[in-house]
N, C-alpha and C positions, 0 to 999 in steps of 0.2 A: 465409491465407498471410501470412508476414512479408514486408515490402517491402524493397527495396534502398535504400541511401542515395543521395540526390542531393547531400547536403552533404558537405563535407570531413570524413572520419572523425576527423581529428586535432582537430577542434573540438567533437566530441560531448561529451566529458567536461567540457570547459571550459564549454559551454553549459548542461549539467545542473547543474554546480556553481554557475554564475552564478544559477540559479534556487533551488537547494537552500539555499545559504548565507543569503540574506535571509530565507527562510522559517524556517530554524533560528534565526535571530536573533529573529524575531517570537515563536516558540515559547518561547525562553529568557526573553524579556521578560515574557511572560504567566506563566511559572512563577515568576519573581521577584516579580511583583505578588501572586500568590496566597500565596507564602511570607511576604510582609510582613504578611499578616493572621494574627496569632498565634492567634486563636480562630476560624479559618475554619470555616464549616459543613462537615459531612461531604461534601456534594455537591461542594464546591470542592476538598476534599482528594482525592476520587476523580478529579476532573478533572485534578488535577496529575499523577496516575499515568498518565493517558492522554497527557498532554503529554510526559512523560518517555519513554514508549514511542515516540511520534512522533519525538522528538529522536534516539533511537537509530536508528530506521529511516532518518532523513535522513542520519545519519553514515555508515551502511552504504551508502546510495545513492551517496555521493561516492567510495566505494572501487571502484566498477564501472569497469573499464577500457574504453578505446575499442573494443578487439576484441570485448569482451562486449556493449557497446551495439550494435555493428554486427550481431552475431549475432541480437540481439533484433528489430532492424528499426526503421526511422524512425518508424513509427506508434506503437510502444511508447515511443520516446524523447519524441515530441511529447505524447503523452497523460500520460506521467510528469511532464513539465514542467507541463502544465495542472493536474493533480491537486495537485502541490506548490504551485503559485501560489495556487490557490483556498484551500488550507489556510492559507497565510500571511495572506491577506486576511481570512479568517475569524477568525484569532487577533487581528489588529488590531482588528476590529470588536468582538470580545468584550472586549478590554482597555478599549475606550471605554465599553462597558456596565458593566463592573466598576467603573470609576472613578466613573461616575454613581451606581451603587448604594451606594458607600461614601463618598460625598462628605461625610457628616456625621461620619465617624470620623477619629480622629487616633492617631498613634503605633502603628499596626498593630492597634488594638483597635476592634472594631466598636461603634458607639454603640447604645444601646437602640433607637433609631429605625431604624438600618440593619439591626439584627439581628432586627427584628420579623418575624413570619411572612412567608416569601417567598411572593409571590403566584403566580397561575397563569402569567402571562407570563414571570416570572423563572425559575420552575422549567422552563418550556419551553425557554428560552434555554440553560440549563445542560445539560439533557438533549440538546438538539439539538447543542450543541458537542461533548459527549462522544461522540456517535455519529459525528459528522464525523471526529473524531480517530481513532476506532477504524477507520473505513473507510480513512482515509489510511494508517494504520499497516499494516493487513492488505495493502492494495494494493502499497505500496512494498516491504514485506517480501517479497511474492511476486516482484516484479521482481528484487530483489537475489538471492533464492534461485535463480531460474531463470538469471540472468546468471552467478552463481557456478558453477552446475553446468555451464553452457555448452551451447548447443543444437547444438554441432558436435563432440561427443565421437566419437572413432573407435574407442576400446577400451571396450567396455561390459561391466560386471560385473553380477551378480545384485543387488548393493547399489544400483547405479545404476538398474536397472530398477525396483526397489522404490521408490526416491526419485521417479522419474518418475511411477509409478502413484499414489503418495500425493499428489503435487503436482497431478496431474490431478483427483483427487477433491476436494482442498481448494479449488481454484479454481472447480470446478463448483459446489461447495456455497456458496461466496461469491457467485457469480452468482445462484443461487437466492435467497439471503438478500437480496441487493441488490434483486431484483425485488419481493420481499415488502415491504421497507422503503420502496421508492419508492411503493408503493401506500399505505402508512401515512402517509408524508410528505404525499402529495397530500391525504389525508383530514384530516391535521393542519392544513394550510394553510386548508382550508375552515372548520374549527372556529375557528381563530384570527381569521379575518376576520369571523366572526359574533359572537365573544365580546365581552362588555362588560368594561370595566376595573373592577378591584376598588377598595376604598376607599384602599389605599395605593399605587396604581399610576397612572401617567400615560399620556397618549397616546404619549409617547416610548417607554415600556416596550412598549406594544402594537405600535408600528411596528418596534421593535427585534426583538421576538419573531418577527414575520412575516418580517422581513428575514433573520433567522438561519435560520429553517426553509427559506426560499427558497434560501439558500446551501447548506443541507444537501441540498436537491433537486439542485442543480448538482453537488455533490461526489459524490453517489450516481450520477448519470448519467455523469460523467467516469470514476468508478471502475469502473462496469460496462463501459464501452467498453474500458478498459485491461485488465480481467480477461478479457474476451472475446478480445482480441488475444493475451493470454498463453496462454489455453487453446488457441487455434489453433496457437500456436508449440509448446506442449508436446505436442500431438497429433502434430505433425510430428516432434518429437524422439523420441517414443515409437516411431513408425513406423521412423525411421532406426535407432534403437537395436535394434529387433527384427531388422532386416536385418543390422546389424553383429554381433549376437549369434550369427548362424548361420555367421559366417566363422571358420574355425579355421586357424591356420598352424602346421605341425609342422616341426621341424628334426630331421634324421636323423643327428646326430652329425657329427664332423669330416669323415668320408668321404662323407657324404650317402648312406647306404645303410641298408637295412632298413626296417621299417614299425613305427611307434609310434602307437598310438591309445589314448587314455584313454576318457573319456565323450564321445561325439560324437552330435549331433543335426543332421541336415541331409543334403544331397545330396553325394556324392563323385564327382568327375570329373577327368579328366586326371591319373590316377595312374600314376607310373612307378616300377617296382621295379628295384633294382640300382644300380650306380654310375653317376655322370655320364659 
């Protein structure tokens, strides 16, 4: 169940924006760092696309109103802030790694040394970062979608019911995927801890790779908690929507007489025929 707010609802949006804005700045800085590498490897180009998707999700997050945040509940707000914060920290960490990996390059062109075959740990860092960004994007986009739809609709159409059902399925699928990826991340951490450095890698690369995957583990855990809370909320929305869908209000003309029924599914009671 969604929780009620103990904080002043007027401060909700300000609090979320206060978290989202710095994270968006971190994302933008990393995008710019990658763009400066004119001959960037394909893996980094793909990472840039993930970053742009997260940037859009963060921009959408800042459009959610106080009333919409309140309808989602305080737990969703707090977990959204936690997910956003971890994403920003991860971008900062990856920027530091990228700077170290390209320290022998100048003018945006990778030196032969830096462009040498990317080793096991560096590949792991890029892949881990990409997965973190994708989880952040999916989770925040789900928050925005449900907030925009609003969990307090009073007039429900077939289109709304379809949207609710689709979102239920999407979130449930994301939770299942998160569980699977958490298991994979746990196994990955074990492999990294036992792996030996390759000829072109340092202990710093090894430590960075392990740290990056540990952050991915945190991102997945926070994301799963948030998705579970959203799924609970969307279940409540679906139940309320089905109740509201059964309610039909008919107006019987200016004189309030006669009987007009189109397509009706539900129980009829307290019917009065004739004039008021």
